[in-house]
C-alpha positions in Angstrom: 33.7 -29.1 28.3 35.2 -25.6 27.7 36.6 -26.8 24.4 33.2 -28.2 23.4 31.5 -24.9 24.2 34.2 -23.0 22.3 33.7 -25.3 19.3 29.9 -24.9 19.6 30.3 -21.1 19.7 32.6 -21.2 16.6 30.0 -23.3 14.7 27.2 -20.9 15.6 29.2 -17.9 14.5 29.8 -19.7 11.1 26.1 -20.3 10.7 25.5 -16.6 11.0 27.5 -15.9 7.9 27.1 -16.9 4.2 29.6 -19.7 3.5 30.9 -17.8 0.4 31.1 -14.3 -1.0 31.7 -14.8 -4.7 28.8 -13.9 -7.0 28.6 -16.9 -9.4 25.3 -15.8 -10.9 26.4 -12.2 -11.6 22.8 -11.1 -12.1 22.0 -7.4 -12.2 19.8 -6.4 -9.3 17.6 -3.4 -9.8 17.1 -1.4 -6.5 13.7 -0.3 -7.7 12.7 -3.9 -8.2 14.6 -5.7 -5.5 11.8 -8.1 -4.7 11.3 -9.2 -8.3 15.0 -9.7 -8.7 15.1 -11.9 -5.6 12.0 -13.9 -6.8 13.8 -14.7 -10.1 16.2 -16.9 -8.1 13.3 -19.2 -6.8 11.0 -21.7 -8.5 7.9 -20.3 -10.1 5.7 -22.2 -7.6 5.8 -24.9 -4.9 3.2 -27.3 -3.5 1.9 -26.4 -0.1 0.9 -28.8 2.6 -2.7 -28.5 1.4 -1.5 -29.5 -2.1 -2.0 -26.0 -3.6 0.4 -24.4 -6.0 1.7 -21.3 -4.3 3.9 -18.5 -5.6 7.1 -18.0 -3.5 6.2 -14.3 -3.4 5.6 -13.6 0.3 6.5 -17.2 1.2 10.2 -17.4 0.5 11.0 -19.0 3.8 8.4 -21.7 3.3 9.6 -22.3 -0.3 13.2 -22.8 0.9 12.0 -25.3 3.5 10.2 -27.2 0.8 13.3 -27.2 -1.5 15.6 -28.4 1.3 13.3 -31.0 2.9 15.1 -34.3 3.7 12.7 -35.6 6.4 12.4 -39.1 4.9 16.2 -39.5 5.0 16.5 -38.0 8.5 14.2 -40.8 9.8 16.8 -43.4 8.7 19.9 -41.4 9.3 21.6 -44.0 11.5 21.1 -46.6 8.7 22.4 -44.6 5.8 25.8 -46.3 5.9 24.0 -49.4 4.6 23.0 -47.6 1.4 26.2 -45.6 0.9 29.7 -45.3 2.5 30.5 -42.1 4.5 32.9 -40.7 1.8 32.4 -37.9 -0.8 30.3 -38.7 -3.9 32.1 -39.7 -7.1 32.6 -36.8 -9.6 30.4 -36.5 -12.7 32.9 -38.0 -15.1 33.0 -41.1 -12.9 29.2 -41.4 -13.0 29.4 -41.4 -16.8 32.2 -43.9 -16.7 30.0 -46.2 -14.6 27.4 -46.0 -17.4 24.9 -44.2 -15.2 22.5 -41.9 -16.9 22.1 -38.6 -15.1 18.4 -38.0 -14.4 17.3 -34.6 -13.1 15.1 -34.6 -10.0 13.8 -31.6 -8.0 13.3 -33.8 -4.9 16.1 -33.3 -2.4 15.4 -36.8 -1.0 16.4 -38.3 -4.3 19.5 -36.2 -4.8 22.5 -38.6 -5.3 20.4 -41.7 -5.2 21.2 -44.3 -7.8 19.8 -47.5 -9.3 20.7 -49.7 -12.2 21.9 -47.5 -15.1 20.9 -44.2 -13.6 21.6 -41.6 -10.9 19.2 -38.9 -9.7 20.8 -35.4 -9.2 19.0 -32.3 -8.1 20.1 -29.2 -10.1 21.8 -26.5 -8.1 19.1 -23.9 -7.3 19.8 -20.3 -8.1 18.9 -19.0 -4.6 21.7 -21.2 -3.0 24.3 -19.3 -5.0 23.2 -15.8 -3.8 24.9 -14.8 -0.5 22.0 -12.4 0.3 19.6 -15.3 0.4 21.9 -17.1 2.9 22.1 -14.0 5.1 18.3 -13.4 5.1 16.9 -16.9 5.3 19.6 -19.5 6.0 21.8 -17.9 8.7 21.2 -17.7 12.4 20.1 -14.3 13.7 21.9 -12.6 16.5 19.4 -13.8 19.1 18.9 -17.3 17.7 17.9 -20.2 19.8 21.1 -22.2 19.1 22.6 -23.2 22.4 24.7 -26.0 24.0 22.7 -28.5 26.0 23.6 -30.1 29.3 25.7 -32.7 27.6 27.5 -30.1 25.6 25.8 -31.0 22.3 24.4 -28.3 20.0 20.6 -27.7 20.1 20.0 -26.4 16.5 17.4 -23.8 15.7 15.3 -24.2 12.5 17.5 -21.7 10.6 20.7 -23.7 11.5 19.0 -27.0 10.4 18.2 -25.5 7.0 21.8 -24.0 6.9 23.2 -27.5 7.4 21.1 -29.0 4.7 21.9 -26.2 2.2 25.6 -26.3 2.9 25.7 -30.1 2.7 24.0 -29.8 -0.7 26.8 -27.4 -1.9 29.3 -29.8 -0.5 27.8 -32.6 -2.6 28.4 -30.4 -5.7 31.9 -29.8 -4.6 32.3 -33.6 -4.8 30.5 -33.9 -8.1 32.4 -31.1 -9.9 36.1 -31.6 -9.1 37.6 -31.1 -12.5 36.9 -28.8 -15.4 35.5 -31.7 -17.4 33.0 -32.2 -14.6 32.0 -28.5 -14.9 31.4 -28.9 -18.6 29.3 -32.1 -17.9 27.3 -30.2 -15.3 26.5 -27.5 -17.9 25.7 -30.0 -20.5 23.3 -31.9 -18.2 21.6 -28.6 -17.0 22.7 -29.1 -13.4 24.0 -25.5 -13.1 21.7 -22.4 -13.4 24.2 -20.4 -15.3 26.2 -21.4 -18.4 28.6 -18.6 -17.9 30.1 -19.9 -14.6 33.8 -20.0 -15.3 36.3 -22.6 -14.0 38.2 -19.9 -12.1 35.0 -18.8 -10.4 34.0 -22.3 -9.4 37.4 -23.0 -7.8 37.1 -19.8 -5.8 33.6 -20.8 -4.7 34.9 -24.3 -3.5 37.8 -22.7 -1.8 35.5 -20.4 0.1 33.4 -23.3 1.3 36.4 -24.7 3.1 35.3 -28.3 2.4 38.1 -29.8 4.4 36.6 -28.5 7.7 33.0 -28.4 6.6 31.6 -31.5 8.4 30.4 -29.9 11.7 28.3 -27.5 9.6 26.5 -29.9 7.3 23.7 -32.3 7.7 25.0 -35.9 8.3 23.1 -37.1 5.2 25.8 -35.5 3.1 28.6 -37.4 4.8 27.6 -40.3 2.5 28.3 -40.8 -1.2 25.6 -41.9 -3.6 22.9 -43.9 -1.9 21.6 -47.2 -3.5 17.9 -47.0 -4.0 17.2 -50.7 -3.5 18.9 -50.6 -0.1 17.0 -47.5 0.9 13.8 -49.4 0.0 14.9 -52.3 2.2 15.6 -50.0 5.1 12.1 -48.5 4.8 10.6 -52.0 4.5 12.2 -53.5 7.6 13.1 -50.5 9.8 10.2 -48.1 9.1 7.7 -50.8 8.3 6.6 -49.0 5.2 5.5 -51.4 2.4 5.9 -48.8 -0.3 9.6 -48.4 0.4 11.6 -45.2 0.2 10.6 -44.3 -3.4 7.7 -45.7 -5.3 9.0 -47.4 -8.4 5.8 -49.4 -9.1 2.7 -47.3 -10.0 0.5 -50.4 -10.5 0.2 -53.7 -8.6 0.7 -55.6 -11.8 4.1 -54.0 -12.3 5.1 -54.8 -8.8 4.0 -58.5 -9.2 5.8 -58.8 -12.5 9.0 -57.3 -11.1 9.1 -59.7 -8.1 7.7 -62.8 -9.6 10.5 -62.7 -12.2 13.2 -63.7 -9.8 10.9 -66.4 -8.3 10.6 -67.9 -11.8 14.3 -67.8 -12.4 15.0 -69.5 -9.0 12.4 -72.2 -9.8 14.1 -72.9 -13.1 17.5 -73.3 -11.3 15.8 -75.6 -8.7 14.5 -77.8 -11.6 18.0 -78.1 -13.0 19.3 -79.2 -9.6 16.5 -81.7 -9.1 17.1 -83.2 -12.5 20.8 -83.6 -11.7 19.9 -85.2 -8.4 17.6 -87.6 -10.1 20.4 -88.7 -12.4 22.6 -89.0 -9.3 20.1 -91.2 -7.5 20.0 -93.5 -10.5 23.7 -94.2 -10.1 24.9 -97.0 -7.8 27.3 -94.9 -5.7 24.9 -92.0 -4.9 21.8 -94.2 -4.8 23.1 -95.9 -1.7 24.4 -92.7 -0.1 22.1 -91.8 2.8 23.4 -88.2 3.0 22.7 -87.6 -0.7 19.2 -89.2 -0.3 18.5 -86.9 2.6 19.6 -83.8 0.7 17.5 -84.9 -2.3 14.5 -85.3 -0.1 15.0 -81.9 1.6 15.4 -80.1 -1.8 12.3 -81.8 -3.2 10.2 -80.5 -0.3 11.8 -77.1 -0.7 11.2 -77.0 -4.4 7.5 -77.7 -3.8 6.9 -75.3 -0.9 9.5 -72.6 -1.5 8.2 -71.0 -4.7 4.6 -71.2 -3.3 5.6 -69.4 -0.1 7.6 -66.8 -1.9 4.8 -66.1 -4.4 2.3 -65.9 -1.5 4.5 -63.4 0.3 4.8 -61.3 -2.9 1.0 -61.3 -3.3 0.5 -60.4 0.4 3.0 -57.6 0.1 1.2 -56.4 -3.0 -2.1 -56.3 -1.1 -0.4 -54.4 1.7 0.9 -51.8 -0.7 -2.5 -51.5 -2.3 -4.2 -51.0 1.1 -1.5 -48.5 2.1 -1.9 -46.5 -1.2 -5.7 -46.5 -0.7 -5.4 -45.1 2.8 -3.0 -42.4 1.6 -5.3 -41.5 -1.2 -8.3 -41.2 1.1 -6.3 -38.9 3.5 -5.5 -36.6 0.5 -9.0 -36.7 -0.8 -10.5 -35.8 2.6 -8.0 -33.0 3.0 -8.7 -31.6 -0.4 -12.5 -31.9 0.1 -12.2 -30.0 3.3 -10.1 -27.4 1.4 -12.7 -27.2 -1.4 -15.6 -27.1 1.1 -16.4 -23.5 0.6 -16.5 -23.8 -3.2 -19.6 -24.8 -5.2 -19.7 -28.4 -6.2 -16.9 -29.6 -3.9 -18.5 -29.7 -0.4 -19.6 -32.9 1.3 -23.3 -33.8 1.1 
């Protein structure tokens, strides 16, 4: 127990400090315009909970929370091993070698998620490379609420939770950029905010992160390598009961039907080939008298009639469920926006 408390205290003390000191950006901060210099490290705007575009000015903490949000992945944390092994992500040159196109995403949920022929990667934000931002927004304060519970496990405060996600994100980049060729690829694909980052500076940055002993200080999502999108969808289908899956890949019902009826058609063609072969077999004297072969032929005939119909019916039912789910989500957003516009001419409810 004493050892657990000592380890907990050590982790808390780590979360009160920036995980690195090197200035990779090397931007020139003007003391007379300190706020504007800091704002230049953040996105121009972010979408609020009421779907408004808001400038980070005066809302830096909220902007950081939006940038580091991984709530959808946290819901299925215990099942992430199904989508990706708990090992570091492959480096960028390996992604190219696997013929995966690097697609930029600004959604942290989609960072290091792959599907056929492509992998989604979130570019490294400028603010995560500035130690002052870590000190002001991502590190625990002296009187933070982090404490050890009755069972000795850490009870993380909100700052520490953000700290773990941010540090885990940096850890993922340590895995992606292992060689100088990876650094060149990252610059070429616009994954880094500064083209002037030198290889020597990057190796110093990784050394200061202490990646070998980083695991207690990062969010468990980043224990895993690239996550397979189709498996994340299945986890959301069956574990979360969400018909839309993890990430919507079909923006129309017709696209969803076409994508899923294709494999049913291919399976039906294969069944036709098997039935034709069985028909030839039944015409022979040896197999025509074989009761086991006759039973198998009978069973496959029934399956070939009912199987495709049942599968097609399930696809249609699932398509309707997705349509109903989308409609309900749209109505929620419409009602929220109408309430938000209520005080403006032409947008109130009659």
